[in-house]
N, C-alpha and C positions, 0 to 999 in steps of 0.2 A: 551430472545433473544435481543441482542443489535446490532444496525446497525453500521458498520464501513465503512468509505469511503476509497476506494482503487484506486490508480492511476495505470493504465496499459499503458506502453509505448511500441510502436512497433519500433523495430530496424531491421537492415538488416538480422541479424541472429536469430531473434525470439522476444519474448516478455518478459518484465520485469514488475513485479507488486509489489507494496508496499502500506501498509496502512498509512493513515495520523493520526497524533495525538496519536501515540503509543510510549511509553517510551521504548527505546531499538531499535535494528535493526531487522526488519522482511522483508524478500524479497522472492518473488516467481519468477520462470522463466518457460518458456515453448515455444514450437514451435507454439502454437496458443494462441489466446486471452484467451479462456476458460481454457487451460492447465495452463497458468501463473496465472490466477485468482484462480484456484483450488489449485495450489501450494502455493500461498500467504495465502489462507485461512487455509491450513494445517499448514503452518509455524506459522501463528498467533495463532492457537489453541495450538500448542506446546509451543509457547512463553507464553501464558496465564497459561498453566499447570505448567511451571517452575517458572514464576514470579508472578503469581496470577492475578486476575482481576483488581488489583490496577494499572496495566500497562495501563489500559483504562482510568484512571482518570487523564487526563492532563488538565491543565488550561492555557489558555482558551480552550474550546472545539472547534473543527473544525466545523463550521456551514455549509459552502458551499465551493465548490472548482470550480475554474475557470481556464481555459487554455486561455492564451492570447499570441499574437505574436506581435513583434515590429521589426522594422528595425534599424540596427546600421551602421553608415558610417565607412568604413575603406578601 
């Protein structure tokens, strides 16, 4: 079992989820946080079946994830 960091974004029309540090595009979506996370996990498993576990071997690996906010003048 390997841990994968997944970003889940809340939008007005639902949730979008995507893993960090994966070669290729893997996206999940759903009406709830849990639905989007489950869809991203399913998409990731399919991606690994097609492209192999080598898709997880990115350099450098993602160690931590931060969400920050800043203001911009305009």
